[in-house]
N, C-alpha and C positions, 0 to 999 in steps of 0.2 A: 469384446472377446479377448481374454488374456492369451498368453503364448501357449499355455498348456491346452486350453480349449481349442485354439486354432490348430494345434498339433494333432489333437485327436480327430478333429473334423477333416483334416487333410491326410490322415494316415495312409489311405489307399493310394493317394497320389504320390506321397513320399516313398512308399514301397516301390511303385512303378518307376519313380525317378531314380532311386538307388539301384534298381535292378537293370534299367535300360542301358546304363553306361557300362564301362568295362570294370574289371576288378581293380585296375589301376586307379580309376576315378573314385571308387569306393574307398580305397586305401588312402587317397589324398584327403578325403573327409575325416578319416580316423586320425590322420596326422594333426589336423587342426584341433580335434577334440582332445587329443592327448596333450597338445601344447597348452590348451586352456584348462587342463585338469578336469574336464567334464567326465572323462573316462579314467578309471584307475588302471594301473598296469595289469592287474588280474583280469579286469573286465575286457581289456584290449586283447589279452592272450586268449580268452574264451571265444572272442569273435574271430580270431585268426587261425583257429584249428583247421588243418588241411582237410580237403575232401568234402567240405560243407557246401551245399548249393548256395549261390549268392542270394537268392530270394529268402532262404531260411536265415542267413546271417543278417540280412537287412532288417527283417522283422525283430530279431533278437536285439539289434541295435536300437530300434525304436522303443522296445520295451524297457531297455536299460535307461535310455534317456528320459522316458516318461517318468520313471521313478525318481529322477533328479529334480522334478518340479519345473516350474515355469522358467527358471534360469537355465536349466539344462536344455529345455525345448527351444528356447530362444537361441542358445549357442549352436544347436544343430542347424537351425535355419541359416545362421551366419556362416557355418562351416560349408554348407551346401553352396551358398552364394560365393564364398571365397574360392572353392574348388572350381565352380563353373566359370567364374570371372578370371581365374588364374592370376589373382592379385599377387604382387611380389611381396614376400614376407620382409620384415625389417632386416637390415643388414646386421650381421652378428656382432660386429665390433661396437655397435651402438647400445647393446643391451645385455652384455654378459661380461663376466669376470673370468679371464683365462686362467686365473690362479684359484678358482673355486675349489672348495673341498668336497663338492658333491657333483662330480662330472657326469654320473649317470642321470641325475635329475636335470642337469643342464641339457643333455641330449634330448630329453623329453620336452623341456620348455621351449626349445628352439628347433623342434623337429622339422617343420615345413621348410625353414631356411636351410637347415643342414642337408636335407634330402636334395634341395635345389643345388647346393654347392658340391655335394659329394657324388652325384650320379655319374659324372664323367670321369671320376678318379677312382672308381671302385676297384678296378683291377690293380692299379698301382698301390692302393692302400692295402689290399689283400696280400700282395706280395711282401710288402714291408712288415705287416702284422704277422704274417706266417714266419718270416725270417727271424723276427724278434721273439717268437714263441707265444704271442698273444692268442693265436687260433691254430687249430690243427688243420692238416690237409683235408680231412673229411669235412670239416666245417667250411673250408674254402670251396670244395666241390659242391656242397649243398647250396651255397650262395650263388655259384656260377651256373646253376642249371639253366639251360636255354629257354625254359618256359617262362622265366622272369625277364621283365624289361630292365633297363639300366637303373631306373629309379626304384623298382621293386628290389633289386639287388642291394641298393643303398639302404632300403628299409630293413632288409634281413640282417644286414651288418649292424645297423643301429639296435635292432632287437637283441642281437647276440651280445652287444656291448652293455646293454642295460642289465642283463642277468649274470654276466661274468664279472667276477670280482678280482680280476688279475691285472688291472691297469689298462685294459683295452679302451674303456671309455675316456680316460685321460689322454691316452695316445691319440684317439680320434679327434678330440677337441683341439689338441695342439696341431695335428696335421691339417685339420680343416681351417684353422686360423692362419696357417702359413701358405695354404694352397691358393694359387691364382684363381680369379673368377673365370668361370667357363661361360660360353654362350648358353643362355637359359634354354632348357628343354621346352619345346613348344607344347605347353599344357592346354592351349586354348581349344584343342579339338580332341575329345576323348576318342574319336574314331582314329585319329592319327596314332595315338598311343596303342590302341588295340591292334592297328595294322602293323606297327613296328614290331610288336610282340609276336604276331603271327609270322611276319617276314623272317625274324630271327629264328624262330622255331623251324620254319621251312628250310632256310639256308643251312642251319645246323644239321638237320636230318640228312640233307643232300651231301654234306661235306665231311661227315664223321668217318665214313668208311672209304678206304682207298681201294677201289676196284678197277682202276685204269688199266692195269696190266694183268688182271687175274679175275676170272669168272668163277673159280672154284671156291675160293675162300675170300671173305671180306676182312681186310686188315684195318685195324683202327689207325686212322691217319696220325693221331697224336703219338701213338706208340712207334710208328715206323718212319715218320717224317725226318729227313736229314737235310741240313742246310746245303744249298747249291751255291756255286760261285756266280754272283750277280754283279756285273760290271756296268758302269755308266758310260755311255758313248758321248764323246765330245767331238765337235767339229775339228778337223785338221786345221791347225793354225790358232785355235783358241787357247791352247796351252803353250806357254813360252818354252824356249829351248831348255831352260834350266828347271822349270817348275814341274812338280810331280803331277802326273795325271791322276784323276779321281781314284780313290781306293775302292775296293769292293764294297758293295752295299749290303746291308742287312735288309730283309724283307720289310721291316718296319720303316725303312728309309725310302721306300718306293716313291713316296710323294714329297721327298725333301726338296729344298729350294735350290739345290745345286744342279749344274749341268743342263739348264734349260736351253733347248734349241730354238724354241719359239715361245716367248712369254705370253702371247695371246691365245695359244692353243690350250686345249683341255685334255688331250689324249696322251696317256703313257703307253709307249710301245714296248712290248716285252718280246725280244727276238731270241730264238734258239733253234738248234737243229732238231730233227725228228728224234724223239727219245731223250731230250735233254731235261725234261721235267717241267715244262711250261704249265701243263694242266694241273699237275700236282701242286706247284707253287701257288697257282691261282686258287686251288681248293683250300690250301692252307690259309690264304688271305681271307677267304669266305668264313672259315671256321673261327679264326681269331676275332673277326667282327661279330659273328653270331653269338659267340660265348662271352663277349665283352672284354676280351683280352687286349685288343688293339684296334686301331682304325676307328675309334669311337667319335672322331670328328664327323663321320658320316652317320646320319640317322637311317638311311635307306641304302641297301646294297642289292642290286639286281644282277644275278649271274645269267649269262646266255652262252649257248654253244653255237658257233657259226655253222657247223655241220647240221645242227638241228634247224636253225633258222632258214637255211636254204630249202628245207622241205615245205615251208609255208608258201602256199600259192595265192592266198587271198590278200587283198590290200590291208595294210595295217596303219593305225595311227600310233602315236607315242603312248597314249592311254591304253590301247589294246595290247601293245607290246609288253608294257609293264605289268598290267593286271591279268590279262588272259594267258600270257606266256611265261609268267613268273610266279606271281602270288596275287590272289584276288582279295580285295577288302570285303569283309563280311557286312560292313555298313558304312554309309557316308562316303561312297566312292568319289563323288564330285568334290567333297571337302578335302579328301586326301589328295586327289589329283591336283587340286588348286594349290594345296600346300607345297606339293612337289614343284609346281611351276613357279611359286613365289620364293622358294628356297632351294634352287638347284645346286648351290654350293654344299648342301648337306646330302647330296645324292652321288652314289658311285655305281656305274654300270660296267660290267666286265664282259668281254666278248672273246671267248676262247677259240683258237684254231682258225684265224682268218685265212690261212693258206688253204683251208678246206672249204672256203666259200667260193662257189663256182663263178660268181660275178666279179669282174675286175673293177677295182676302185676307179671312180671318175668323179670329178667335181663339176660336171657340166649341167646337171639337173638340180636346181634349187627347190627345196621344200622346207617351208618355215612354219607351217601350222601344226601345232601339237595335237590337234583334234581331227584334222582332215586325213583320211587314209591315203596311202600310196604303196608302191611295191616295197617288199622287204629290203631289197638292195638300196633303193633310194632312201629309205628310212635310216638304214644303218650308216650309209655314207654321209648323210646330213647330220646325224648325231656326232660322227667323228669330226666333221668340219666345224661343229658348233652352231650350225643354223638352227638346230633343235636343242633344247635344254642347255643353252650356253651357260658355262661355269659349272655344270655338272662334270665330275671327273670320270673319265673313261679309261679302262685298261684293255689293251688289245694285244693278244698273243699271236705269234706267227712264226713260220720258218723264214729265214732271211730272203729267199728267192721270191717270195710272194709280195714283198714290200717294194712298192714303186716309188720313184722320186715324187710323183704327184701326191701320194699318201703322206710322205715324210714332211710335206709342207705344213701339215696339220698336226704334227707331233710336238708335244711340249717337251717330253723327255724320252730318250730311247735307252733301254737297258738290255744288255746281252746276257743270256743265261749260258754259262760255260760248261755246266755239268759238275760232277763231283770232283773235289780235290782228293788227293791220296788219303788224307785223314777222313774225308767224307765217305769214301768207299769202305774203309775199315769200320767206321761208326755204323754205316747202314747195315753191313753184314752182321755186326754184333747185335743190332736191333732185331734183325730177321731171325736170328738163331739164339734161342735161350740157352742152349748147351754151349758153354764157352769152348769146349773141345772142338766142336764142329766149326765154330767161327775161327778159331786159331788155325785149324788145318786149311780152311779155305783161304785165309789171309796169307798163310805161308805159301800156298800154291800160287796165288797171284803174284807174290813177290818173286817167286822163282820163274814165272813165265811172263815176261814183260809184255808180250803181245796181248795176252788175255787181260793183263792188268790195264793196258791201254784201252781196250774195249770197254772196260768197266767205268771209264771216265764218263760215259753216258749212263744215266740211271736205269734206262731200260735194260742195258746189259748187266748191270749189277743185280737187277731183279732176276734175270735169267740165270746168272751164276748161283744166286741164292736158291732158286727153284730147282736147278739141276745139280745141286751140290753132291748128291750121291753119285751120279754118273761121272762127274768131274773127278771126284776123289778116288773112284774105283777103276777108272779106265787106265789101260796100259799102252794105248797107242798115241800118247801125246795130247796136249791140250789144243783146243781150237786156235787156229791162226787167223781166220778171216771171219767176217760178219756172217757169211753163208754157213761156215762151220758151226757157228753159235746157234743159228736158227735151225739147222738140222738137228742139233743137240736138243733144243727145246721141243722140236717135232718128235724126236724119239721119246722124250720124257712124257709128253701127252699121250702118245700112242701106246706106250707101255702101261700107263695107268688105265687105259681103256681096253686093255687086252687081258686074256686069261693069265693067271699067275704063272703058268709054265712058260710063257713067252718072255717073261721079264729078264731072264738071264741071257737072252740072245742078242740084245741090243738092236740097233736100227739096221737089221739085215734085210735082204731082199724079201724074205718071207713076211716079215712084219709090214714092210712098206707095201708089198704087193697085196696083202690081205686088206689093207685100208685104202688101196688106190682109188676105187670108185668114190669114196667119201672125200678124199683129198682133191680129186679132180672136180667134184661138185663145188667144194670150197674154192678151188682155184678159179673156176668159171665165174662164180659169184664175185670174187675179188677182182678179177680182170674186167668183168662187165662194169663193176662199180667204178673202177679207175677211169674207164672210158667215158662214163656218164657223170663223173665227179660226184658219185654217190657213195656215202660212207656208212649210212644206216639203212637197213633193209626191212621192207615190209614182209608180211606173210606171203603176199602174191609174188614178190621177188624171190623169196626163198623157194617157193614152189616152182617158179620158172627155172631156177638153177638145180631143181630136182633134189634139194636137200630134205632129208627126212630127220626125225628126232634122233636117230642114231648118229648121223653126221654132226648134228649140233652138239650132241653129248660129248664129243671129243674135247670140247672146251675152248676152241679157238674163236667161237662167236659168243658174245656175252650180251646181256640186256643193256641197251643203250641208256646212258645216264641223262637225266633231265629231258626226257622225251616231251615234245610240245603237245598240248592237249589236242586230241583228235587225230594225231599222227599215227599212221600204221607202220612205223619203222622201229620195231622194238629191239632189233639185234644189230650189233656192230662187231668188227674184229677187235681183238684185244688191244691192238695199236695199229696205226697206219702202216708201220713197217711190216706187220704181219700180213696186212692186206697186199702189200707189194710183194712179199715173199711168195704168197700163194698164187698171185698172178704170174710171177716168174715160173713157178712150178708148173702151172697150167700151160704156159707157152712152150716149155721144154718137153712136156710129156703128152700133150694132146695131139693126136694124129690129125685132127681137123684144122690145125693151125699151119698154114703154109710157111715154109722156111723163109721165103722171101719177105714175109711181113715183118720179120724181126728187124729188117733194115729201118723200119719206121721207129722202132724202139730206140735205135741209136741215131736217128735223124740222118740216115744215109740214103742217097738216091741210088736207084738201080743203074748199073752200067749202061743199059740200053737207052736211057733218057738222054736226049741231046742237050748240049749246052744252051741251045736256043730256047728249048722248053723251060729251062731253069731260069733264064734271064727275062723272057718276055712275059707280059701279063697273060692270065688264063684266057682272056678274050681273044688274044692274037693267036696263040697256039694252044690247042686243046690238049690237056694232059689226060692220061687214062683215069677214068673215074673209079673210085673205090666203092665197093658194094656196101650199102648201109647195113650196119650191124656186124660187118666182117671184122676180123682181128686187126687188119690194117686201119679200118675206119675208127675203131675204138682207140687204137694207139695214137692216131692223129689228133684225137680230141682230148686225150688225157693231159693232166697238168704236168708241165715239164719236170718239176721237182719230184713228183711221184714216179715219172718215167725213169728218172736217173736212178732212184733207189731200186726200181724193178730191174733195170738193165744190169746194175751191179750184181744183184742176186742171180740173174740169168747167167752172167759170166761165171759166177762162182759155181752154180749147179753144173755148168758145162765144162768145168775144169777136169783134168785127168783124174784127180783124186776121187771125184764123185761120179765119174762117167760109168764106171763098172756097177755102182749101186743102182743107177737109173736104168742101165741096160737090162737089168733083171725084172723090170716092171712092164714086161710085155711090149716094150717099145723096140722096134727094129734098130739094130746097131747102126745101120747106114743112115737112118733118119737122125739119130743123135749126132753122128759125125758131121752130117750136113749142117745141122744147127750150130755145132761147135765151129765149123769152118766159117760159117756166116758171121758168128759173133767175133771171131778173130779178125776177119776181113773188115768188119765195121769199125772195130776199135783201132786197127792200124790206119784205116783211111781217115777216120775222124781226127786222129792225132796229126797225121800229115797235113790235113787242112788247117789245123790249129797252127802248126809250125810255119806253113806258107803265108799265114796272115801276119807274121812278125815283120814289122817295117825294117828297112835296112838301117844299119848303124849310122849315126851321125859321125862325120869325119873327125877323127881324133878321140872318139869315145868308144867304149866297149858296147858291143851289140847286146841289147837288153830286151827282155820279154816280160810284160806284166800279164799275169794269168787272166785269160778271158773266161767268161762264164762257161762252166762245164769242164774246164781243164782238170780240176781236182777230181771231178766225177769220173772222167776217163782214166785217170791214174788209178783211182780206187777200183774201177772195173778190171783194169789190167792186174792189179794186185789180187783181186778175187780169183782170177784164173790161175794164178800161181805158176806161170810158165816163163822160165828164164829167157827162152829164145824169143818169145813174143815181146818181152820187155826190152830185150837188146835191139830188136828190129825197130821198136817203137821210137827209141831215142836216137836212132841212127841219123834221123833228119833234123835233130835239134842242134842248131848251130848258133848258140847264144853264149855270152860270157857272164850274163847277169840275169837270173831268174827271180822275178819279184812276185811274192805271194802274200802281200800284206792285206789284212782285213778279209781273209778268205775262210774264216772259221776252221782253221787247221788245228786239229787236235792230235792226240797220240796215234789214233788209227790212221789218219791221213799222213802222219809222219812215217809210219811203217810202209805205207804205199809209195810215198815219195822215195824213200830209201831203196825199196825193191826195184824201182824203175831207174832212178838217177845214177845208181852205182854203176850202170853199164855205159855211162858217158865216156867218150874217148878223150875229151879235153876238160880241164878244170873250169869251174864256174863259181860265181858268187851267188849264194842262196839267201834270199831275203824273206824272212818269215815274221816280220814285225807285226805286233798287234793281233796275235792269235791266242790259242790256248794250248801251246805245246807242253808246258810243264816238264817236270823231271822225267816222267814216263815217256813223253814225246822225244825228249833229248836222247834217251836211251834207244828209241826206235830209229833215230837219225844216224846213229853211229855207223852202220854199214855203208852209207854214202859219203862219209866224211873224207874218204880218200880222194874224192873228186871236187871237194869244196875248198876253194882258195880263200873264200870269205863267208862268214856266217853271221847273219844279222837276226838277233832274237830279242829285240826290244819288246817290253811289255808282254811277257809270256808266262808269268807266275812260276819262274824257275828259281830253285833254291841252290844252296851250296852243293847238295848231293848231286844234282843233275850236272852242274858245271864241272865238278871234280871228275865225274865219269867221262865227260866230254874231253877234258884236257888230258886225262890219262890215255884215252884212245888216240887223241891227236898227236901225242908225243911219239907214238909208235907207228901210226899210219897217217897218211894224208899230207896235204899241202897247205894246211890252214895258215893264213897270213893275217887275217883280220877277224876280229871278234867284237860284236856290239851287243851289250847286255843291259842297256838302259832300262830303268824302271822294272826290276825284278825283285827277288827276295834274297839277294846275296848279302852275306855278312863277312866278318873277319875269318870265318871258317874256311872260306875258299882261297884265302890270300896265299897260302903255301903253294897250292896248285898253280895259281896265277904266276907266282914268282918262279916256279919251276919251268913254266911255259916260256917265260921271257929268257930264262937262263939257257934253256936247251935249244930253243928254236931261234937261230941267229938270222932267220929271214922274216921274222914276224914284224908286221908293220903298224898295226893299229889295235888298240885295246880301249874300249869305251865302257865304263862301269858306272855311268851316271845314275842318280836317283836310286841308290840302293842303301844299304845300312852298314857301310864300311867306316870304321873309326880310325883313330890314330894307330892303334895296334895293327890293324890290317895294312895301313899305308906303310908302316915301318917294315913289315914283312915283304911287301911288294917292292919296296925300295931296294931290298937286298938282291932281288932278281933283276932289277933295273940296272944295278951296277955292273952286272955281267952281260948285259945286252948291248949290242952295237947296231941294231937295225930298227928299233921302234921309232916311228915318226909321229904317231898321234896317241895321246894318253888323255882320256876323259874321266874326271872324277867328280863332276858337278853334282850337287845335291846330296853329298854324303856328309859325314861329320868328322873329317880327319883332324880339324883343329890345328893349333900351332905346332904341336909335336909331329903330327903327320906331315904338315907342310915342310917342317925342318928336315925330316927324314927324306922326303922326295927331293928337296932342294939339294941336299948333300949328295944324293945319288946322281943328280943331273949336272953337277959341277963340270965333269969331264966328258959328258955324253955328247957324241958327235952326230947323232942322227935325228933326235927328237925335234920336230918342227912346231908342234902344237900341244899346249898343255892347258887343260881347263880344271880349275879348282873353284868354280862358282858355287856359292852357297854352302861353304864348308866350315863356318864359324872360325875363320882365320883372323887373328888379330895382328898387332904390330910386331910381335915376336916372330910369327910365321913370315910376315912381310920382310922383316930384316934378313931372315935366312934366304928367302927368294931373291932379295936384292944382292946378297953376296954371291948367289949362284949366277945372276945376270952379269956380274963383273967378269966371270971366267968362262961361262958357256957362250960359245960362238956359233951355235946351230939353231937355237930356239927362235922362231919367227913370230909366234902369237902366244900371249899369256892372258888367260881369262880369269879375272878375280872378282867379278861382280858379286853383290849380295853377301859380302863378308863384313868384318868389323875392323878394317885397316885404320880408319881415321887418319888424321894428318900425320901422326908419327910414323905409321906404316908407309904412307905415300911418300913421305920425305926420304925414308930409307930406299924405296924403289927408285926415287929420282936420283939418288946418289949412284945406285947400280946402273942406271941408264947412261950416266956420263961416261962409263967405261965399256959399254956394250956396243957391239957393231953388227948385230944380227937381228935383233927384235924389230918387227915391223908394226905389230898391233899390240896395244896394251889396253885391256878393258877393266875399268875400275868403278863402274856405275854402282850407286847405292852402297857407298862405304862411308858415309858421314864425313866426306871431305869438305873442308872449308877453304877460305881464301888462302890460308897459310899453305895447305897442301897443294893447291893449284899453282901458287906462285913458285913453289919448289919444283914442280913439274916443268913449268915454263922455263925456268933457269936451266934445267937439265936438257931441255930440247934445244937450247942454243948451241950446245956442244955435241949433240947427237945428230948424225946425218942419215940414219937408216930408218928411224921410226916414222911411220906413215899415218897411223891413227892412234889417238888416245881417247878413250870413252870415259 
């Protein structure tokens, strides 16, 4: 039987074979037929018309091939075998001429190999081709449609190159020839290809709309997404004294090779405060993968929400988690799962909101079987540890307070999400408002009101400002100052939109609030109950329990939960966790059924009547009064601490004098509100006193210092929300420290405003250390009111630019006792040099200026040297990690020739050569005050060191000279040894 007869006899089987696979598999067969010229281009185009059933297309292919005779039928059999066996096509460089005059034909002749090589580079190729004008944006969008797999996108691009006569085909040939080989796509299982396509479509559909903060309208993520400040965390001590700490990361660098805390771990930890944009950033990652724009090293991405997972009560296996709770394969489940187990390095799992997972991380229970079911918490914890799906990458987002030391042991990389930069805030608002006039007015308003500008550092507040732009631009009573003010404004916005038109002009008055009070209390009870039960998504039964009706839900504060797990009856959640905390605080303030005494549990304060014995001894020895199950006190005791802190701050803000009159009109007795206010004041004052009493006594000979304990910033924020000067004054009366250390405390502009509000009432000056936070220029502006009590200010690694420092210095020249300023690793340039010079010139009690790891050049050093000439007090000057060069070193050396107070000078890593060294040597001959000179990581060489050696012969003050990594040879060392024979003061030479 010849091939044509066999073809006809097996036609029905061939149709079944072609139809049973995926479209991807069918297209792979067409690739081989085009390559062998069995099909002409016109025949291929006819088979690829969109919208045709696969069975219809398969029969048309068989008819076409039948007409080719025995040769064509034989080639179809071979193509089917090649596609099923996934045989590797011959390498391109063995069989083609890169200088061919027929590039479109070459694309056809080598199509299977080109698809293989191109599929992982499609997005990069599209970007370059679009930039060079080979394809239009519309054509790019058509190729990028999420319904296509990566290899199908490659085929669409090749199809376009075949018909376009503008050089696209030649460009593709050249690009493919130069591109590195990628890991081959696993073609061996058609089910895997089909599943990848379905997974991309599912993830894309879930990620395209940004509805995290809004249930009224769905915003397109690509239209609104704005880059966030993402920083890499490194262990203290990993970075040398002169080296730059890691720069901000782009999202595409999330899995980069730098900054690994544990090389053997698989988990990337993404940490940020509530509202900093963690969920949105993760959603952006999902969309980039699903649309083939980035993260294509992963074949499978599985997104999960921790708040959804904790609703799962039944035991889970890895297979159940991936397939039932993310995306189910339509066929070949076992083959797909086996591939996942065999290639875990091609898998990414993301878990959003670990701080909302009610189970505390532990590594006590091991579970290593991917097929055996276990509890959801055990499954998640073992995935993070790597006991399951080892080498699969995991991304975990969380608020900082929920991350334990035990969890950090299993973290490969930790990144901190700092919120929007000033440029980011402006860009976001312009994306939100198509009318440039509205955006301009909003940005102008923010620049004029620094407190509101500082709030917008968190994306959730930028969204609120955008949402309430009309109320903000039209109001006459001043802009919001506190977080509570902002949430009351958004409350007004939603209530006005749900009210009759005649109510819109009245604002958030008693009438509007009182009219919606039942709905707000129902929402408040639901929010409060949810916090106490660690519940953040609510079923129909829970909504009914809280007596919520459709009208309450229609206010817009509850939205449909994203990514609800199958079978779950939890369809609604609050716009954001901060909204849930706000409504819980609202309920605690206004509900008559909540005893005032229960508020003490919110601030973790004991009742005065409880004896010291009861607090110290175990419950078995002395029985403490039991709290009633389901009571406010019981719920407060069970709530997560980080949610309690947000709720407590809102409660303090609602009970402030500014808002008390508003609440008093809501049918709540004034005496009850005053009792709650007094209770909140007492709790805040008492908690701060306890904080201060825990400060250890000072070491003899050293200043008394305090490192912020957990909760200190929260207490200060709560005081700020109340906006009472007397309470702030009383709160710091017991603070007897000379050095307040708040490093790595997630201090942003809003926290700076709170610190200034409280610390400005101190009676004695202190050193304020805010290193490694997110202060920024806006935060510096917020700190100005307390600058009068700061004798030292440490702001290392805080993303501060010239603008912020110039404002700080301008204020310090007129007010305050500032004597030390540390600004290591910020964004300073020569633009701040004049202000620095003026500071040195005008403040003759100034002691230390550290400007390391910035962007100061010779020009800035020359300006600063002018101020140094007029200064007689400076003892420490740090310039390491800049680029002052020889000219800058010369200027500084000349200014220091007759300086009588400077003890320490660092010019490490400043591109200084022998000319600069010679100037410094001449300075050493005359300066009799300098004790330590640091010149590591420069280009002094032997000539420069010989000059310094000559200067040492006449110097009688220098004790330490550091010259490491300067290409010094025997000649330079010998010169130094000769100089040391006549120098009696030098103690160390590095």
